[in-house]
N, C-alpha and C positions, 0 to 999 in steps of 0.2 A: 896299586893298593896292596897293603899287606895283608896276612892271613886274619889279623884281628878284623879289619874292617869287613872283609869277605864274611867273616863267621857273624858280625853284627848284623850285616844285611839278611843273611840267612834266619837268623833271631827275629827280625823284624817280619819277616815273610811268615814265619811260623805264629808270631804274635796276632798278625792280621787275620790268619786262618783260624786261630782259637777264638779271637773276639767273634769272627761270623759264625761260628759254631755254638756261640752263646756260653761259653765257659764264663765262670766267675771272672768279672773284669778286672777286680783288685787284685785277685790272685795271679792272672795272667800277666798284668803289667809289673807287679812286684818281682815276679820270677824272672821276667825276661830282662828287666833293667839289672838285677842282681847277677844273672848269668853273664850279660855283656861286661858288666863292671869286672867280674872275676876274671873272666878271659882276658882282660886288658890289664890284670894284675894290679887293679886300683879298685878292690872292693869297697873301700872306705869311702870312695865317692858316692855311691849308692846309699850308703847309711848316712852320710852327712846332708845328702839331698833329703832324705826321710825327714831328718831332723828339722830342717828349714821348712819344708812343706808343711809340717804339723803345726807350725807358728805363723803362717802368713796372716798377719792381721787384718788386711783389707778383705781377703776372700772369707776369713772366719766370721768377721763382723756382717758382712754382707748376706752371706748364705745362710748362716745360722739364725740371724735375726728375722730374715723373711720367712724361713720355714716356720719359726716360731710364731710370727704374727699370723700366718695362714692357719695355724693350730687354733689360735685365738678366734679367728674369723669363722672357722668351721664350729667351734664350740657355741659362739653367739648366734650362729645362724644367719649372719649378716650376708654370707655368700649366696644363700638361696634367694634372698630379696633381691640382689643384684641380678643375679640370673633370671628371675621373673621379670624384672624391670628392662632388662637387655633383650631376652629370647622372644620376648612378645612382638619385638619390632625388628631385631637384628636377624633372627631366623628367617624372615620372610626375605632377607637378602639372598639366601641361598648360597651358592658358590662365591658370590661377590664379597661375603662377609670376610673370606681369607685376605684379600688385598687391603680391605678396610681397616682389619686389625693389624695389618703389617704397616699401614699408613700412620695409624695412632702411634704404633710402637717406634716407628722412624721418628716421629716429631719428638717423643720422650728421649730419644736416644741422642738428641742434640744437647740435652741437660744431663743426661747419665751416659757418658762416652764408654764406660768400661763394659764389656761384653758381660763378665760376670755379674756385676753391679746391675746392668740394665736386666738380664735374665732372672735375677732374683726378685727385682722391683715389679717386673711385668708379668713374668711367667704365672705366679699363682693365681692371677686375675684373668689374663687373657687365655690360657691353654684350657681350664674348664669351660670358658664361655664358647669357644670354639668345638671343643668335644661334646659339649651336649647341644650342639646346633647342628650337628651331623659329620663332623670331620674326624678324621683319624688321628688319635694323640700323636703320633710321629710327625705328622704335617703340621699339626698345630704348634708343635715344639720347634719345627724347622722354620715356621713363619717368624718365630721371635729372633731365632739365630740368624735370619736373613735380612734384618731390618736395621742393621748397625751402620750403614753408609753414612747417614747424614751426621753421625758422631764426629767426622772429619771437618763440620763447619764450626765446631767447638774449638775456640783458640787454646783452650786449656790441654787438649790433647797432646801429649809429650812431643810427638812427632813434627807437629806443625811447627813450634819455635825452632826445633832442631834443624829441619829442612831449610826454613826461611832463614836462619843465621848462616848456614852455607852457603845459600844463593845471595846473602846481601840483601834480603827483602824483609819490609814489615811483615809481621804474623798475618795480618789481616788481608795484606797485599797478595800474600801467596794463596790464602784461602780463596780469595776473590778471583785469582787467576784461573783456578780449577774448580769453580762452582757449577760449571754446565757439566763436567764430566761426574762430579759427585751426584748431581741430580739424575743423569742418566743411569747410573749405577742404580740408584734408589728406586726409580720406577722400573728400571729392568729388572730387579729381584723380584719386585711384585709380579710382573706379567710372567717372568719365568716360572716362579714357583707354583702360581695359578696353573701353567700349563702342565707342570709336574703332578699337580694334584688331579687333574684330569686323566692323565696318562695311568697313574697308580689307581685311579678310581678310589681316591682318598674322602670323596664326599658322598654320603648317602642322606637322603632325607630321613630315613629310619634312624640313622646313625651306626656306630659300631660298638660291639661288646668290648669293653676295656676294664682293666683294673681300676682306673680311675673312678669309673661310674659305678663298678661293683662296690667300691669301698665307700660310696657317697650314694647307694642305691636308695635307701630309706628317704634320705633328704631329696634326692631327684624325683621321688614319687609323691613327696609331700610339699611341693612348692606352694607358698601362701597364694590365696586367691589374688590379693592385691599386695603390690610391692609397698613397703614401708622406705620412703625416699632417704629417710635419715639412717635408717639400717643399710640401705643398698650403696651408699655413698662411702660406707667404712671401709671396704677393701681398696678403694681408690685413693684414699687419704695420705698414705705415704707416698704415693706417685705424684700426687698433686704438690705435695710440700717439697719434694726434691725438684720439681721443675719449676715452681715459682722462686725458691731461693736460689737455684741455679742461675736463671734468667734476669729476674727483677729484683731480688734483695741479695746481691753478691757480697755484701759487707757481712751478712752471716752464713757461716758455713755450717751445714747440717749433714751428718752420715746418714747412711741407709739405715743403721741401727736405731739412730734418734728418730728418724721419721717413721719406724715401725714401731717404736715404743709410743709416740704421740698417736699413731693410727689405733694401737690397743686401748689408749687411754679414753680415745673417743668413743670406741665401740663399745667400751664397758660402760660408759656415759649414758649414751643412748639406748643401750638395751638393759641397762641395770642388772647385767649378770653378776654372779658372784665373783668378785675380784680375786679371790684365793684360788679357786677353780681355774681361773682364767690364768693366771699367773703360772699355775702348775702346768697347765697346756702349753703356755709359751715356752717353758723350760724344756719340757718333754720334746717339743718340736726342735728347738735347738740342738739337743742330743741327737735326735734322729737325722738331722741336717748334717751334723758333723759325721756321723757313722756312715751313712749311706752315700753323701755326696761328696763331702771332703774326702772321704776314705779313697774314693777313687782319683780324685785330683791329686793327693799324696802318692799314690801308686802310679799316677802318669808322670809325675815328677822324677820318681825314682827311674822309670824307663827312659825319659829324657836324659838323665845323668849316665846311664849305660851307654847312650848314643855317644855323649860327648867323651866318655872314658874311652870308648873304641876309637875315637878319631873320626868318626863319620861326620858329625856338624862341621869340624873344623876343615875336613878335606873338602867338602862342599862349598864352604864361604870360600876358602883358598882359590878354587877353581874359578868362581865367579869374579874373585878379585883379578885374576891374571887373565881372564878373557874377555879383553876389552872389546874385541871386534863383534862380539854379541852381546853388547851391554844391554840393549833393550830387551833381548830374549832373556837375558840373564836377570835384568831388573824385574821382569814380570814372573816369568816360570820359576826363577830361583827362590825368590822369597816365597812364593806360593807353596812351593814342594817343602821349604824348611818349615813353613807354618802348618802343614799337614802332618809332618813328621815329629814335630815338637809340641803342637797343640798352642803354641804361642805366636802371635803375630807380631808383638813387640820386639822379641829377641831376633826374629828373621829382618825385620825392617831396619832395625839400628844395626845390625852386623853389616848389611849390604850398603846403607847409606854412609856409615862411617868409612867404610874401605874404598868404596867404588865412585859413589855419586860426586864427590869433589873433584873427579876428573871427567865429568860428563862432557864438558866442552871439547875435549881432545877426540871425541868419537862421535861428534855431531849432534849432542843434546844438549838440552839446558840443565843445568843443576836443579832447578825447581821442577821440572818435567820428570826427570828420571828419579827424584827423591820422592815425588807424589806417586810414581808407578810403582815402586817398591813397597811404599807404605799401604797403599790400597791391595796391593797383590798379597801381601803377607796377611792382612785382614781376610781376604777371601780364602786363603789357606786356612786359616784358624776356623772359619766357618764350616769348612770341609773336613776338619779332624775330628775324630771321636775321642781325641785326648784333650781337647779343648775344655778349659773350665766352665764356660757357659754351656756348652753342648752337654756336659755331664750333669750340670745343674737342671737342664731342660729336661733331661732323661729322668732324673729323680722326681721332678713335680710331674711329668706325664706318665711316670711308671712304664717306661719303655726302654729297650736297648739303645745305647748310644748310636749303635749302628744302623739302626732303623732311622735315626733322625739324619744321619750322614747320607743315607740313601738318597735322601730328598734334597738336602741343602748342597751336597757335593757337587751334583750336575748343574745346578745353578751358579755356584761359586766358580767352576771351571768356564762355563758359559760366559760369565761376566769377565773372567779374566781375558777371554780371546777378544771381547768387545772393547775392554780397557786397553789392550795392546794396540787396536786400532785408532783409539780416540785420543790418545795422550801423545 
């Protein structure tokens, strides 16, 4: 390794230290990425990535519209009716509410396989319910981040057709060949995170003090005596629409933003609130979502660009490509580490599967087995990374540092990685 790579690794260590010390996340990531790019004599890579990250249409649409919708739901007070409806029964579940919410989120992930999209759609509803029921905001956010495994049942996930084509299989044949492993990972995540919750003492019947509840103290102390069912379902309308149109009405495609706008219109109709004020709240929420959440995602993109400029990612992928004798270890731990470093499961999985997986039979594995291993490992790395867009989005909703979420989700991800290694 040359000096630039060693320097970049040192910068990564300093970056992790600064994030643990809770310095401003956007400042730390931007500065680190720019320093690595400049040290590599390619500063324009960082600036170019900044421009690209600012205009990522899918993320902007999903995140900003979801935060805007949350503002409308807060304004119309539909959220407190949902809380009254659910907490009266769900709160009695105690600790078991955590795996229950994870199971619901896991079902939804089959229709919304994007981590950022799922977090944007489910987070504003699930996290407040868990927090008000006595869970720490960080474990509530980690529950959403750890519930994405069933997304691999969706044939629309780009990795499924890519790997099945390499293996000469039909997409559904590939998914069916690994359904048991996917289910094992799904329920394993629920069990492991519940254990982490107990270890961290993240559930108390009396609840935790949090900024999320402080900002909502007046509403929380003035819950309606009886929930209005039409008000209560308003926060769930976008999620229901996305699930229905993804699973049963596939001829019509609706985006997260479309679902959020329809949900806003439903809330205005049933509550008869002032539409002018509601629209103002919606756009104010969109602006807040861009500044506070997308700002961190943009900064994370610059950091990843610095790693690429320094040659760290290329060096890592090239080593895995040449190390055929440790292909299974490389296919699991390699994409996992790359997912942690970059915050992207897609980049890690595609890089490995394109370079190494076609030669799987030469070292005693099947192409679909090695491809599945790399795909899921990269996803586990993403849920273990403070740089992942979904984790950053959840931190904005729960009002906690991304590292607080990763302290809960990363141990689950790593233990699932070990399980995955032995069952595939």
